[in-house]
N, C-alpha and C positions, 0 to 999 in steps of 0.2 A: 432553437438555439444551436449553434455550431459547437464543435469541440473547443472548450476554452484552453485546452492544452496544445492545440494546433498552433503553428506559427501565426502570430497576430499581424494583421495589416496595420499600417501606420494611419491612425485616425486623424492626424493633423494635415495630411496631404491626400491627394487623390490622383488617379491615373495610373497607367501602366508603369511609368518611370518610378513612382513611389513603391509600387508592388515589387518591382525588380530590386530596389534598394533593400527592402525587407528580406528578400531571399538571399541577399549577399551576406547577411549576418549569420555566423556559424556559432553554435553553442560551444562553450568551453567547459569541460569537466574532466578531471577535478579542477577546482578553482585554485589558481596559483596564489602563493602567499602575498605577492605584491599587487593583487587585484584591487580595484577601487572598492570602497565600501558599498554594500547594497542599500538601496533606498528604504526608508522606514515606512513609507505609505505610498499608496497608488495615486496617480495624478487625478483620477476621477472617483475612485471608490473610497479614498481616504485611508484612515488607519485600519489595520486588520484586527479582527476579533480573535484570531488564532494564527499561529505560524508553526510550521513543521520544517525541520532542518534535515535535508537528505545528505548522507555521508557515504563514502565508499567503505570497503572492507577494512581499510586502514584508518578510518575515522576522518579522512580528508573531506572537506566541504564539496558538495556537488551542486547545491542549489536549495531552493525553498519552495514550499507550497503554502499559500496564505488563504485564509477565509475572511470574507467581508460580509457583514450583515446589514442590510438596508431595508428600505420600504418594500422592495420587491423580493425580499427573502435573502437566502444565503447564496454567495457567489464564491467560487474558488479560482485562484489564479496562480500559475507557476511563476517563479522569478529565477531566471537563470542568466549567468554571465555569457555574453556573446562577444564575438570579435568580427571586425570587418577590416581586413588589412592589418595595420598596426593599432587600430583603435579598439579598445575594449569597453564594453558597456553592459550594465545590467538591464535586461529587457523582460517585459511581462509576456514571455513566450517560453515554450517548453524545451526540453532536451530533444535531440534527434531520437527517432525510434531505432532500436528498442530502448525504451526509457528505463532508468535505474529503479530498483525496488527501494521502498522506504524500509530501513532497518538492516541494511547490509552490514553495518558495524556490529549490530547485535548478532547477526547470523555468523559473522566471523568469530565473535567472542565465545560462541557456544557451538563448536564444530560437531559435537556429538549429540546435541539436543534435538528433540523433535521440533519441527518447524510448524508454527501456527500462522496461517494466512487469514487475515481479517479483511473486511471491506472498509477501507478508509483509514487514514492516519489516526483519527481520534480513537477509534476502536482498537487500533494496534497499540497505542500508548496505554490505554486502560488495561488491555490484556497483559501487556508486558509488566505492568505494576503488580497485578494480582496473580499472574502465573509466571513468576521469574525463572522457573526451570525450563521454560520453552523459549525458543528464538522466534520472536513475533515480527512479522513483516506484512507489507501490503504493497499494492501497485498504485502508481499515480492515477488520479482521476476516477477513483472509486469503481463502481460496477461497470463503467464504460471503458476502463483502461486496461483490462487484462491482456488483450491481444497486442497492445502497444508496448508491453513491458518486457524486460529481459529476465527470463526465468532460469537461465543457465546456472546461476549460483546454487540452485536447489538440486543439482545433479548429485545422486547418491544419498540424498537426505530423505528421512521419513516425514511426510507432509500431512498436516491436518488443515482442512479448509473450513472456516467458520463464517459463513455469510450472514448478511442481514436476512430477516424472515419475511421476504417478499419475493415477487416474481423476478425482479431484477437481481436480487441476491442469489436466487437459485441459478439463474443464467450465468452469473459471475462465477459461482462455485463450479459449475460444469465446465465453463471455459478454462478456468484455472486448472482444473483436474486434467484436462486434455493437454494443456500447455506444459505443466510440470512433468507429466508423463513423457511428453516429447523431449523435455530437457534432461530426462534421465533420472527422475526421482526414484528412490528405492521403493517407496510405498505411498499410497494416497488414501486418505479417508475424508469424507464430507460429513460434518456435523449437521444434524437436523434441528434447528432452533425452533422454539414455539412460534405460533402465529402472533401477529400484531406486536412485535417487539424487535429489537435489534441486538446483535451480539454485544454491542457496547453497553446496552441496558442490562443485559444478563451479567456481564462481568462486574458491573458496578454494584449489583445486588449480592454478589458473591461474598461469603464470609471470609475473613482473613485466615481462617483455619483450613481453607480449601487446600487439599494436598493432591496436586495433579501428577500422581505417580503413574506414568505411562508404561505399562508392561509390554512385553513382546506381542501379546495377543491384541494390543490396541485398546485396552480398557483403562478407565481412570477410577481411582478409589477416593471417596471423600473421607476426610478425617472426622472424628467424632464432633458432632455439632454443625456440620456443614448443612446449608439450607437444602431441603429435599427438592424444592421446586427447581433449583438450578440443575440438578441431575435428572429430574423428570423432563426438563427442557431438552436434554439431549447430550450435553457435554460429557456427562458421566457414562453415557452409552454411545461410544463412538461408532458402534455397529461394526459393519464389515470393513476390514482393512483391505483395500484393493492393491494388488501388485500392478505395475504399469500395464501388463498384458490384460489383466482383468478390467482395468479402467477403460481400455479401448473397447472391450466387449460390452461394458455396462452402459456406456453413454451414447 
């Protein structure tokens, strides 16, 4: 299966002329106030089971990512405003690269907070609810989208990467570490989650009393009564905090 976030061909027509017409459409972001309303459902996939709204640092709409669950499993599709000449239209195609991060508004609202990068919007929202002291973000298209995202907003920030606990998650974490270092992050740390679970599952199990006090040394302290398995999993032991130079040497 190809990249669902790549520009989509017009499935109603065929031939080079149709493909050229699709390339004529240019993504529009941020979305102007007088833009047409976005469609509520996909013409073939139907109603979404989840929808994530992307906004810029000022809270202005950039577009959406939607999830659809069917007999063949889950499918994700971007929904972005495009224009061709004077015509504007919402299309099931992504932003131009580099693509915006999910959570830019949260990042701007907490300019001095540590930044937590998760794998996927669902994990980002779960972490943002349970770890409100952190600025939680992710890149579009999950573990496959790191290299296509714009990481420059993380310049000068202390970054923690919390991937899913699988091979793709490790690849994603390493890719993000390189990219945020290149973007000028102040420091980078990668959390080592337990096997056979995801960051989203871990944060969902977390007690409400979790106190993510991130010290200069890069450690986190649980408050009294916090679940031990959460910290054994790795979040309470962020391990070595890498400076940008050390990230380059380590990966």
